[in-house]
C-alpha positions in Angstrom: -59.0 -35.4 -56.9 -55.7 -34.2 -57.5 -53.8 -31.0 -58.7 -51.8 -31.1 -61.9 -50.2 -28.7 -64.4 -49.8 -29.6 -68.0 -47.3 -29.6 -71.0 -48.0 -30.3 -74.5 -46.2 -33.3 -75.9 -44.3 -33.2 -79.0 -43.0 -36.8 -79.2 -43.7 -39.2 -82.0 -44.6 -41.7 -79.3 -48.0 -39.8 -79.2 -50.1 -39.1 -82.3 -52.1 -36.0 -83.1 -55.7 -35.7 -83.0 -57.9 -34.7 -85.8 -57.0 -31.1 -85.6 -53.5 -32.1 -85.7 -52.7 -31.3 -81.8 -50.9 -33.2 -79.7 -52.1 -34.3 -76.1 -51.3 -32.6 -72.8 -49.9 -34.6 -70.0 -50.0 -33.6 -66.5 -47.4 -33.4 -63.7 -49.2 -34.4 -60.6 -48.4 -32.0 -57.9 -50.8 -33.2 -55.1 -53.2 -35.8 -54.8 -54.0 -39.4 -56.3 -54.6 -39.8 -60.2 -55.0 -42.6 -62.4 -54.2 -40.7 -65.4 -53.1 -37.1 -66.5 -53.6 -37.0 -70.5 -56.0 -34.4 -72.1 -56.7 -34.1 -75.7 -55.0 -31.3 -77.2 -57.9 -29.7 -78.8 -59.9 -29.9 -75.7 -57.2 -28.4 -73.6 -57.5 -25.3 -76.1 -61.0 -25.0 -76.3 -61.4 -25.1 -72.6 -58.9 -22.1 -72.5 -56.4 -23.9 -70.5 -52.9 -22.7 -70.2 -49.5 -24.8 -69.9 -47.6 -24.8 -66.5 -50.6 -23.6 -64.8 -51.9 -25.5 -61.7 -55.5 -27.0 -62.0 -57.7 -29.2 -59.6 -58.7 -32.0 -61.7 -60.5 -35.6 -61.4 -60.6 -38.8 -63.1 -63.5 -41.0 -64.4 -63.9 -44.0 -66.4 -65.6 -43.5 -69.4 -66.5 -45.8 -72.6 -65.3 -45.0 -76.0 -65.6 -47.2 -79.0 -66.6 -50.2 -76.8 -63.5 -49.9 -74.5 -63.1 -48.2 -71.0 -60.6 -45.3 -70.9 -59.7 -42.8 -67.9 -60.7 -39.4 -68.5 -59.0 -36.4 -66.8 -61.3 -33.5 -66.3 -60.4 -30.1 -65.2 -62.7 -28.6 -62.3 -61.0 -25.3 -61.9 -57.8 -23.4 -61.7 -55.8 -23.4 -58.7 -54.1 -20.0 -57.4 -50.6 -19.9 -55.8 -52.5 -19.1 -52.5 -54.8 -22.0 -52.9 -52.0 -24.3 -53.8 -50.4 -24.9 -50.4 -53.6 -25.6 -48.8 -54.7 -28.3 -51.4 -51.2 -29.9 -51.2 -51.8 -30.5 -47.7 -55.5 -31.7 -48.2 -55.0 -34.0 -50.7 -51.7 -35.5 -49.9 -48.6 -36.4 -51.4 -48.7 -36.5 -55.4 -49.0 -39.8 -56.6 -49.7 -41.0 -60.1 -51.2 -44.9 -60.2 -50.9 -46.3 -63.4 -51.5 -50.1 -63.6 -51.0 -52.6 -66.3 -54.5 -53.4 -66.3 -55.5 -49.8 -66.8 -57.3 -48.9 -69.8 -55.5 -46.8 -72.4 
């Protein structure tokens, strides 16, 4: 598990989804993550907000015959909870390897 805050990208290095939304990329604040990208439409449907801290987890799912890292939001994190989670989860670390599925 990890804590992250998210911003929507608007770079041509990324493509939009079928609803013309760019993905959101998280900045890890605490814990270890293997990916931090969330589909733009899903981010909005779930009522998530940019720059708000969220407790998240990664899982590996198969999509069109390929394994992909999925980032799921577990819950929002208040400022009062953030310090305790940072101590519990440890230093922020994003671990992306060359062999990670994209």
